[in-house]
C-alpha positions in Angstrom: -62.5 139.7 172.5 -62.0 137.0 175.2 -62.9 139.2 178.2 -66.7 139.7 178.7 -68.3 143.2 179.1 -68.7 142.7 182.9 -65.0 141.9 183.3 -63.9 144.8 181.1 -66.0 147.1 183.3 -64.5 145.6 186.6 -61.1 146.2 185.3 -61.7 149.7 184.3 -63.3 150.5 187.8 -60.2 149.0 189.4 -57.9 150.9 187.4 -59.8 154.3 188.0 -59.6 153.3 191.8 -56.0 152.7 191.7 -55.3 156.0 189.9 -57.4 157.9 192.4 -55.5 156.4 195.4 -52.0 157.1 193.8 -53.1 160.7 193.4 -54.2 161.4 196.9 -51.8 162.2 199.8 -53.8 160.4 202.5 -50.8 158.1 203.4 -48.2 160.9 203.1 -46.2 161.7 206.2 -45.9 165.4 207.3 -42.6 167.1 206.1 -40.2 169.0 208.3 -40.9 172.8 208.0 -38.1 174.2 210.2 -34.8 175.8 209.3 -32.4 174.0 207.1 -30.5 171.5 208.9 -26.6 171.1 208.9 -25.5 168.3 206.3 -25.1 164.7 207.7 -23.0 161.8 206.3 -26.1 160.1 205.1 -27.8 163.1 203.3 -30.8 162.3 205.4 -33.4 165.3 205.3 -35.4 165.9 208.5 -38.8 164.3 208.6 -41.7 164.2 211.2 -39.8 161.8 213.3 -36.5 163.4 213.3 -35.8 167.2 213.7 -32.1 167.3 212.5 -30.8 168.2 215.9 -27.4 166.7 216.3 -27.4 165.2 219.9 -24.1 163.4 219.9 -20.9 164.3 221.5 -19.3 165.9 218.4 -17.1 162.8 217.5 -18.3 162.6 213.9 -17.7 166.2 213.4 -14.2 166.2 214.7 -13.3 163.1 212.9 -14.5 164.5 209.6 -12.4 167.7 210.2 -9.4 165.6 210.9 -9.8 163.6 207.7 -10.1 166.7 205.7 -6.9 168.2 207.2 -5.2 164.9 206.8 -6.1 165.1 203.2 -5.1 168.7 202.5 -1.9 168.2 204.2 -0.9 165.4 201.9 -2.0 167.5 198.8 0.2 170.6 200.2 3.0 168.0 200.8 3.0 166.7 197.3 2.8 170.2 195.8 5.7 171.4 198.1 7.8 168.3 197.0 7.3 168.8 193.2 7.4 172.8 193.3 11.1 173.0 192.2 10.6 170.5 189.2 
């Protein structure tokens, strides 16, 4: 083989170190352990830097409700227009 015994041993040792570091949770950030949050438009789960509390003025919530109402109104309007066909 083209690799010497020493190089093979060094590569083997480096692979073992890499495997050990990937299995340990040293660099993992703590997970949120509180109650389940309300869903958000990005699907982001709370983490150690965000507690999932919505500190906005409620605009996004109102906007989503209005969009859903508008869509359901159009659907009802269509069903009403083709009901007698």
